[in-house]
VOBA-1610 file (N, C-alpha, C; in pm, whole numbers, padded with zeros to 5 digits, always signed):
BEGIN
Met+06636-06684-01555Met+06746-06607-01608Met+06864-06690-01689Ile+06832-06825-01646Ile+06959-06898-01696Ile+06890-06973-01847Pro+06800-06968-01807Pro+06720-07043-01938Pro+06711-06904-02044Phe+06686-06777-01998Phe+06699-06707-02133Phe+06825-06669-02192Arg+06961-06671-02109Arg+07058-06609-02135Arg+07103-06785-02214Ala+07028-06912-02183Ala+07081-07047-02315Ala+07000-06992-02430Arg+06893-06964-02407Arg+06763-06909-02544Arg+06871-06825-02622Phe+06939-06674-02600Phe+06951-06597-02634Phe+07104-06632-02682Ala+07163-06730-02619Ala+07316-06808-02658Ala+07272-06901-02808Ala+07144-06984-02754Ala+07162-07086-02887Ala+07121-07026-03038Arg+07020-06886-03003Arg+07002-06851-03107Arg+07082-06754-03205Arg+07212-06750-03162Arg+07314-06695-03231Arg+07459-06778-03207Leu+07506-06834-03090Leu+07645-06850-03126Leu+07664-06967-03232Leu+07595-07095-03311Leu+07578-07167-03437Leu+07512-07090-03518Asn+07460-06941-03552Asn+07404-06900-03673Asn+07504-06818-03769Phe+07515-06881-03888Phe+07638-06823-03935Phe+07587-06666-04025Ala+07450-06705-04020Ala+07364-06573-04133Ala+07346-06466-03986Tyr+07364-06482-03851Tyr+07415-06375-03745Tyr+07549-06379-03751Tyr+07609-06376-03738Tyr+07800-06402-03824Tyr+07833-06287-03955Arg+07722-06348-04014Arg+07738-06217-04150Arg+07709-06109-04157Arg+07565-06117-04041Arg+07560-05953-03994Arg+07637-05875-03927Leu+07691-05958-03814Leu+07801-05861-03740Leu+07904-05809-03816Ala+07942-05908-03946Ala+08055-05878-03995Ala+08069-05741-04078Ser+07953-05708-04028Ser+07931-05525-04127Ser+07902-05467-03986Ile+07909-05480-03874Ile+07958-05447-03758Ile+08060-05387-03687Leu+08130-05534-03661Leu+08235-05511-03593Leu+08362-05612-03691Ala+08496-05546-03613Ala+08588-05560-03684Ala+08611-05724-03693Thr+08593-05787-03578Thr+08619-05946-03580Thr+08475-05998-03507Pro+08370-06066-03595Pro+08267-06114-03566Pro+08236-06225-03461Leu+08357-06294-03493Leu+08375-06371-03410Leu+08384-06378-03253Ser+08462-06227-03234Ser+08471-06216-03060Ser+08310-06189-02981Phe+08205-06187-03083Phe+08102-06152-03011Phe+08081-06289-02943Gly+08028-06406-02989Gly+08030-06567-02949Gly+08169-06581-02856Trp+08231-06558-02857Trp+08425-06566-02794Trp+08337-06538-02635Ile+08332-06377-02638Ile+08248-06274-02477Ile+08132-06391-02487Leu+08042-06388-02571Leu+07938-06472-02484Leu+07945-06591-02442Thr+08015-06639-02429Thr+08076-06802-02397Thr+08138-06748-02226Arg+08212-06648-02257Arg+08284-06620-02146Arg+08156-06553-01996Lys+08081-06480-02084Lys+08031-06386-01990Lys+07841-06461-01963Ile+07841-06556-02010Ile+07681-06646-02038Ile+07613-06621-01887Met+07706-06713-01816Met+07706-06742-01646Met+07724-06590-01601Pro+07670-06592-01468Pro+07671-06429-01388Pro+07765-06491-01320Asn+07875-06382-01319Asn+08026-06359-01237Asn+08094-06494-01227Cys+08071-06536-01403Cys+08194-06661-01394Cys+08309-06595-01489Ser+08299-06450-01517Ser+08413-06393-01559Ser+08389-06250-01578Arg+08492-06174-01534Arg+08453-06074-01431Arg+08550-05974-01494Lys+08616-05988-01570Lys+08740-05933-01656Lys+08636-05866-01774Pro+08631-05724-01818Pro+08612-05660-01912Pro+08689-05676-02042Leu+08603-05759-02129Leu+08658-05772-02301Leu+08566-05674-02377Asp+08632-05648-02487Asp+08637-05537-02570Asp+08588-05603-02687Leu+08447-05562-02723Leu+08376-05541-02914Leu+08475-05442-02958Thr+08541-05482-03087Thr+08573-05337-03162Thr+08521-05348-03296Leu+08444-05214-03306Leu+08350-05192-03452Leu+08402-05142-03515Lys+08369-05160-03640Lys+08439-05134-03776Lys+08472-05018-03778Asn+08423-04890-03747Asn+08485-04804-03727Asn+08570-04758-03663Gly+08673-04873-03588Gly+08736-04878-03503Gly+08715-04813-03356Gly+08527-04791-03339Gly+08476-04790-03178Gly+08488-04919-03111Val+08464-04894-02979Val+08487-04991-02859Val+08391-05004-02769Ile+08342-05123-02723Ile+08226-05159-02667Ile+08279-05251-02564Arg+08315-05220-02425Arg+08334-05275-02306Arg+08229-05356-02288Val+08215-05495-02235Val+08173-05558-02194Val+08206-05662-02097Glu+08120-05604-01984Glu+08122-05622-01837Glu+08074-05766-01806Glu+07963-05759-01856Glu+07833-05895-01796Glu+07769-05855-01944Phe+07665-06007-01916Phe+07604-06057-01998Phe+07511-05950-02066Trp+07455-05816-01991Trp+07339-05755-02089Trp+07402-05633-02163Thr+07567-05621-02138Thr+07572-05552-02242Thr+07576-05591-02377Leu+07588-05756-02362Leu+07584-05825-02532Leu+07408-05805-02592Phe+07343-05854-02475Phe+07198-05826-02483Phe+07166-05676-02561Leu+07214-05553-02503Leu+07206-05453-02545Leu+07276-05456-02688Phe+07375-05460-02729Phe+07443-05490-02822Phe+07359-05521-02899Asp+07327-05649-02941Asp+07212-05769-03040Asp+07091-05610-03035Glu+07019-05590-02958Glu+06904-05502-02967Glu+06928-05354-03058Val+07044-05321-03001Val+07086-05126-03073Val+07199-05193-03232Phe+07270-05296-03245Phe+07316-05296-03351Phe+07331-05401-03455Ala+07284-05485-03388Ala+07273-05652-03465Ala+07081-05612-03518Glu+07019-05599-03413Glu+06866-05628-03411Glu+06791-05478-03505Lys+06897-05364-03487Lys+06860-05206-03466Lys+06719-05205-03462Cys+06670-05223-03346Cys+06563-05227-03295Cys+06443-05062-03284Tyr+06595-04952-03267Tyr+06515-04846-03283Tyr+06552-04790-03390Glu+06564-04844-03489Glu+06620-04782-03583Glu+06479-04849-03766Pro+06372-04786-03713Pro+06207-04811-03747Pro+06259-04715-03927Asp+06170-04739-04054Asp+06219-04710-04154Asp+06145-04518-04105Ala+06053-04554-04057Ala+05982-04378-04044Ala+06063-04306-03991Leu+06159-04345-03849Leu+06224-04280-03794Leu+06338-04217-03897Leu+06366-04342-03941Leu+06485-04289-04073Leu+06487-04187-04162Arg+06387-04206-04153Arg+06299-04142-04292Arg+06300-03961-04242Lys+06316-03923-04112Lys+06264-03840-04042Lys+06435-03743-04030Gly+06527-03851-04016Gly+06647-03793-04004Gly+06700-03694-04131Pro+06835-03641-04128Pro+06912-03669-03964Pro+06834-03547-03894Phe+06890-03532-03791Phe+06785-03489-03624Phe+06914-03394-03568Thr+06854-03269-03538Thr+06980-03154-03526Thr+07025-03218-03331Thr+06915-03215-03293Thr+06951-03293-03209Thr+06877-03453-03118Ile+06958-03500-03077Ile+06874-03631-02950Ile+06933-03645-02834Val+06778-03691-02812Val+06742-03668-02618Val+06766-03814-02615Asp+06884-03874-02535Asp+06892-04033-02525Asp+06831-04065-02323Val+06720-04101-02317Val+06648-04088-02175Val+06688-04258-02139Gly+06740-04268-02044Gly+06818-04361-02007Gly+06879-04459-02108Ala+06981-04362-02104Ala+07096-04406-02196Ala+07207-04520-02147Asn+07147-04571-02051Asn+07236-04685-01978Asn+07384-04660-02000Ile+07458-04736-02045Ile+07557-04755-02087Ile+07657-04739-02238Gly+07513-04604-02273Gly+07561-04531-02426Gly+07563-04607-02544Leu+07522-04749-02591Leu+07520-04796-02724Leu+07415-04687-02800Phe+07304-04685-02750Phe+07209-04628-02826Phe+07274-04500-02895Thr+07377-04400-02812Thr+07412-04321-02832Thr+07530-04315-02913Ile+07612-04414-02890Ile+07688-04454-02973Ile+07610-04498-03143Arg+07533-04579-03142Arg+07488-04559-03251Arg+07434-04477-03349Met+07352-04383-03294Met+07333-04254-03336Met+07430-04174-03395Lys+07528-04157-03335Lys+07607-04094-03381Lys+07706-04165-03471Gln+07674-04282-03548Gln+07714-04363-03636Gln+07594-04312-03773Leu+07521-04299-03725Leu+07405-04241-03827Leu+07435-04122-03861Trp+07421-04022-03768Trp+07395-03895-03764Trp+07503-03829-03700Pro+07670-03848-03757Pro+07758-03782-03659Pro+07777-03635-03610Lys+07703-03577-03686Lys+07669-03378-03687Lys+07563-03388-03545Ala+07496-03457-03491Ala+07368-03396-03475Ala+07459-03466-03280Arg+07344-03328-03222Arg+07404-03287-03079Arg+07351-03394-03001Val+07382-03443-02895Val+07308-03596-02805Val+07344-03538-02662Leu+07214-03548-02613Leu+07213-03539-02446Leu+07187-03686-02386Ala+07281-03748-02279Ala+07265-03882-02276Ala+07249-03894-02120Ile+07121-03932-02095Ile+07036-03924-01951Ile+07079-04048-01898Glu+07117-04090-01806Glu+07171-04189-01727Glu+07174-04149-01584Pro+07091-04179-01481Pro+07109-04160-01321Pro+07216-04302-01238His+07180-04408-01295His+07228-04529-01219His+07416-04477-01196Pro+07501-04484-01108Pro+07611-04425-01079Pro+07746-04508-01169His+07682-04616-01137His+07843-04717-01263His+07770-04729-01399Asn+07642-04732-01424Asn+07622-04711-01557Asn+07689-04583-01631Phe+07677-04477-01557Phe+07688-04336-01594Phe+07833-04355-01614Glu+07921-04375-01536Glu+08017-04425-01495Glu+08105-04491-01671Arg+07995-04621-01696Arg+08051-04662-01835Arg+08022-04601-01928Leu+07908-04527-01931Leu+07890-04468-02000Leu+07959-04312-02073Thr+08030-04252-01973Thr+08101-04145-02015Thr+08219-04225-02034Gly+08260-04328-02006Gly+08360-04460-02036Gly+08372-04454-02207His+08275-04488-02232His+08228-04508-02397His+08215-04375-02502Ile+08167-04287-02426Ile+08200-04128-02488Ile+08362-04162-02575Glu+08448-04136-02436Glu+08545-04127-02452Glu+08627-04223-02512Ala+08610-04334-02508Ala+08686-04425-02567Ala+08635-04466-02767Asn+08523-04378-02764Asn+08457-04376-02889Asn+08527-04267-02974His+08556-04165-02892His+08584-04035-02949His+08453-03956-03004Leu+08356-03944-02935Leu+08201-03870-02937Leu+08202-03745-02926Ser+08189-03648-03013Ser+08195-03554-03029Ser+08040-03491-02999Asp+08048-03379-02943Asp+07906-03303-02902Asp+07795-03371-02829Val+07848-03489-02739Val+07784-03553-02683Val+07787-03524-02497Arg+07687-03489-02476Arg+07704-03471-02309Arg+07622-03621-02205Ala+07657-03622-02137Ala+07639-03736-02027Ala+07577-03645-01936Ile+07440-03672-01875Ile+07372-03590-01784Ile+07306-03697-01687Gln+07405-03747-01516Gln+07368-03844-01406Gln+07274-03765-01400Ala+07142-03805-01409Ala+06975-03808-01343Ala+06889-03878-01422Gly+06756-03855-01360Gly+06635-03906-01426Gly+06556-03809-01444Leu+06445-03838-01498Leu+06371-03752-01576Leu+06204-03784-01555Ala+06168-03652-01477Ala+06040-03696-01369Ala+05942-03567-01437Glu+05831-03552-01396Glu+05740-03464-01382Glu+05799-03299-01350Gln+05869-03317-01246Gln+05897-03236-01154Gln+06071-03268-01093Cys+06149-03137-01077Cys+06297-03128-01066Cys+06281-03149-00908Gly+06373-03260-00861Gly+06424-03315-00748Gly+06505-03435-00744Cys+06430-03537-00633Cys+06505-03668-00589Cys+06403-03751-00597Met+06443-03879-00647Met+06362-03970-00684Met+06451-04087-00615Asp+06346-04223-00591Asp+06456-04327-00525Asp+06445-04419-00665Leu+06590-04476-00705Leu+06610-04529-00789Leu+06617-04734-00790Tyr+06468-04826-00789Tyr+06456-04926-00714Tyr+06605-05002-00846Leu+06686-05076-00810Leu+06739-05149-00866Leu+06741-05258-00959Asp+06765-05331-01000Asp+06747-05488-01071Asp+06857-05554-01031Pro+06869-05636-00952Pro+07006-05726-00930Pro+07085-05783-01030Arg+07037-05776-01111Arg+07103-05887-01244Arg+07115-05799-01361Asn+07004-05741-01387Asn+06963-05642-01538Asn+07028-05489-01528Ile+07154-05469-01606Ile+07175-05350-01607Ile+07038-05222-01628Gly+06975-05273-01741Gly+06893-05221-01816Gly+06774-05207-01716Gly+06761-05292-01615Gly+06650-05285-01538Gly+06585-05184-01404His+06674-05087-01415His+06734-05044-01276His+06578-04915-01326Ser+06510-04859-01193Ser+06385-04795-01258Ser+06334-04714-01116Met+06242-04598-01148Met+06203-04541-01026Met+06056-04548-01003Tyr+06001-04651-01094Tyr+05857-04676-01053Tyr+05826-04817-01074Lys+05900-04937-01083Lys+05901-05042-01069Lys+06001-05071-00954Thr+05924-05144-00822Thr+05987-05177-00692Thr+06032-05264-00714Ser+06171-05297-00610Ser+06208-05453-00636Ser+06233-05445-00478Ser+06292-05566-00451Ser+06333-05601-00340Ser+06502-05577-00276Thr+06543-05542-00393Thr+06681-05429-00395Thr+06631-05303-00316Pro+06718-05254-00193Pro+06695-05157-00115Pro+06716-05015-00248Pro+06636-04920-00256Pro+06727-04821-00397Pro+06814-04715-00366Ile+06836-04635-00409Ile+06915-04532-00391Ile+06848-04431-00470Ser+06878-04303-00375Ser+06808-04142-00450Ser+06920-04068-00554Val+06826-04055-00627Val+06902-03996-00756Val+06849-03867-00776Pro+06940-03782-00846Pro+06825-03658-00882Pro+06749-03649-00970Val+06665-03601-01000Val+06573-03580-01150Val+06533-03453-01179Ser+06545-03477-01325Ser+06499-03296-01357Ser+06399-03363-01474Thr+06354-03219-01499Thr+06218-03219-01604Thr+06304-03185-01786Leu+06233-03217-01930Leu+06259-03215-02033Leu+06295-03122-02039Glu+06217-03038-02019Glu+06197-02925-02038Glu+06329-02810-02000Gln+06347-02878-01871Gln+06495-02820-01790Gln+06590-02871-01833Val+06625-02965-01901Val+06700-03046-01935Val+06763-02925-02069Leu+06613-02937-02196Leu+06649-02883-02273Leu+06708-02701-02234Arg+06643-02626-02151Arg+06686-02512-02140Arg+06821-02502-02064Glu+06884-02562-01962Glu+07019-02575-01953Glu+07109-02608-02027Asn+07089-02655-02151Asn+07191-02678-02235Asn+07147-02682-02356Asp+07077-02555-02360Asp+07051-02451-02490Asp+07012-02523-02596Val+06931-02568-02581Val+06876-02679-02708Val+06767-02540-02745Thr+06786-02471-02836Thr+06640-02380-02832Thr+06580-02392-02972Gly+06656-02532-03061Gly+06534-02528-03170Gly+06446-02605-03169Gly+06421-02672-03346Gly+06388-02823-03320Gly+06403-02928-03341Asn+06360-03017-03453Asn+06427-03153-03494Asn+06468-03229-03401Ile+06389-03248-03306Ile+06463-03339-03201Ile+06399-03505-03204Leu+06517-03576-03176Leu+06466-03704-03133Leu+06447-03716-02982Leu+06348-03750-02946Leu+06334-03819-02772Leu+06336-03965-02796Lys+06433-04014-02769Lys+06427-04194-02693Lys+06421-04170-02562Leu+06312-04281-02495Leu+06279-04355-02417Leu+06262-04484-02358Asp+06374-04535-02277Asp+06352-04632-02308Asp+06418-04631-02084Cys+06344-04606-02019Cys+06344-04565-01873Cys+06280-04630-01771Glu+06243-04770-01840Glu+06175-04847-01717Glu+06017-04772-01646Gly+05995-04714-01725Gly+05851-04604-01616Gly+05841-04482-01641Cys+05945-04407-01688Cys+05946-04283-01687Cys+05871-04214-01830Glu+05918-04276-01907Glu+05795-04259-02004Glu+05695-04198-01997His+05655-04194-01924His+05502-04226-01880His+05489-04026-01842Ala+05579-04019-01772Ala+05630-03891-01661Ala+05668-03781-01776Val+05759-03832-01850Val+05793-03727-01949Val+05697-03685-02063Ile+05643-03782-02131Ile+05467-03777-02229Ile+05372-03673-02131Ser+05345-03720-02055Ser+05259-03657-01985Ser+05275-03531-01915Ala+05426-03500-01961Ala+05437-03327-01889Ala+05439-03256-02005Leu+05476-03303-02116Leu+05509-03229-02256Leu+05366-03134-02282Thr+05445-03004-02285Thr+05364-02920-02323Thr+05358-02905-02473Pro+05236-02784-02539Pro+05264-02824-02658Pro+05393-02763-02698Glu+05452-02651-02686Glu+05586-02597-02706Glu+05695-02657-02750Ile+05655-02768-02634Ile+05778-02845-02627Ile+05763-02954-02775Ala+05634-03001-02741Ala+05594-03148-02823Ala+05634-03084-02998Ser+05612-02935-02998Ser+05634-02878-03163Ser+05790-02892-03202Arg+05858-02916-03098Arg+06027-02916-03126Arg+06040-03078-03144Ile+05991-03149-03098Ile+06002-03277-03133Ile+05945-03368-03241Ser+06073-03433-03318Ser+06036-03449-03459Ser+05994-03609-03439Cys+06088-03709-03338Cys+06019-03826-03353Cys+06061-03880-03180Ile+05940-03931-03114Ile+05934-04020-02992Ile+05968-04200-03047Ile+06069-04241-02975Ile+06053-04377-02960Ile+06078-04412-02826Phe+05959-04512-02798Phe+05982-04556-02658Phe+05952-04696-02609Glu+05986-04760-02522Glu+05922-04873-02488Glu+05854-04884-02375Pro+05740-04910-02387Pro+05621-04889-02275Pro+05644-04964-02128Glu+05580-04916-02044Glu+05582-05015-01955Glu+05402-05094-01892Arg+05359-05134-02027Arg+05216-05163-02002Arg+05147-05210-01847Ala+05204-05227-01758Ala+05191-05277-01652Ala+05164-05170-01539Leu+05238-05093-01574Leu+05237-04944-01504Leu+05177-04854-01542Tyr+05070-04828-01674Tyr+04990-04742-01649Tyr+04904-04726-01819Asn+04823-04694-01856Asn+04708-04775-01948Asn+04772-04675-02077Leu+04853-04757-02165Leu+04896-04690-02282Leu+04836-04596-02372Asp+04690-04633-02406Asp+04591-04606-02453Asp+04593-04454-02462Asp+04596-04421-02280Asp+04598-04296-02245Asp+04740-04227-02333Leu+04815-04285-02280Leu+04935-04210-02348Leu+04957-04164-02455Leu+04889-04280-02527Leu+04899-04229-02730Leu+04798-04164-02739Gly+04681-04148-02705Gly+04611-04038-02690Gly+04629-03856-02643Lys+04727-03877-02546Lys+04811-03766-02517Lys+04934-03741-02658Leu+05014-03805-02717Leu+05083-03776-02790Leu+04994-03743-02936Arg+04822-03809-02987Arg+04806-03747-03049Arg+04713-03622-03049Ser+04728-03601-02936Ser+04668-03459-02916Ser+04764-03350-02947Leu+04857-03404-02914Leu+05005-03305-02965Leu+05035-03311-03065Gly+04947-03389-03173Gly+05023-03355-03276Gly+05111-03459-03363Phe+05087-03580-03295Phe+05208-03729-03364Phe+05069-03802-03393Thr+05134-03900-03508Thr+05080-04023-03539Thr+05151-04111-03460Thr+05141-04205-03432Thr+05167-04374-03347Thr+05132-04483-03425Ser+05299-04522-03400Ser+05221-04703-03479Ser+05350-04782-03347Ser+05347-04880-03368Ser+05347-04996-03291Ser+05461-05140-03327Phe+05534-05122-03297Phe+05650-05208-03360Phe+05727-05313-03223Ser+05665-05429-03190Ser+05701-05507-03103Ser+05856-05490-03074Pro+05870-05472-02919Pro+05847-05395-02808Pro+05794-05229-02790Leu+05852-05178-02927Leu+05872-05037-02883Leu+05723-04972-02967Val+05714-04824-02913Val+05584-04729-03035Val+05698-04614-03027Leu+05639-04539-03157Leu+05690-04444-03231Leu+05580-04379-03244Ala+05632-04229-03255Ala+05532-04114-03242Ala+05579-04026-03344Val+05543-03982-03440Val+05636-03917-03546Val+05512-03746-03553Arg+05608-03668-03562Arg+05562-03540-03645Arg+05485-03547-03775Pro+05429-03515-03838Pro+05382-03534-03986Pro+05427-03415-04037
//
């Protein structure tokens, strides 16, 4: 784990091109490097530190993994392939595996009029998610503390002891799990009165993407314009999942490590 963090830091701390990129994102680009040096070692600095966005928004950094997620979502823009951007703006965005809310914040930057349902089962991640929604004054965003599955009920959530984005209902770990409520995508849309189409569905949920996509009905699928997800190839056959999406009228493409399904 430490070598990974060291490689991550080495590619960014002395990279002037990277700071030029951050200049369009952060009010003070050098703050990223300063906070990274404080958070690179586990449990070295427990005090939360803030990254201030150019638009006045705030990302509260409690640990290294927040910086990793910030880099993915804001700096690398890994969820913004051209094919997805061309389909926007979206009426509703369903953020499954919302974690602490960075994808939700970014989507509201891109499409401020979109309604967002941010779904996250882990209690502390959910607490930080709601804190980021409030701190960034995000309107028309609802945080839902649950996971998604093929049917409603409860499931065990296996906790990653280091990575705030590694908790999973489908990948076991040595850490004792916690029980979390789960719902279905159809139920979430119905309970939140999402009746129209033009939906963007983002799935970064450590395996539950298989359950969500497998349970898609033609009626629900017809209302979704784009699905972007990170597959867990060790848990299922990705080709079977892509076949399901194509049978529902989507075209699929891969851009490592994500898959994009678009309704033509």
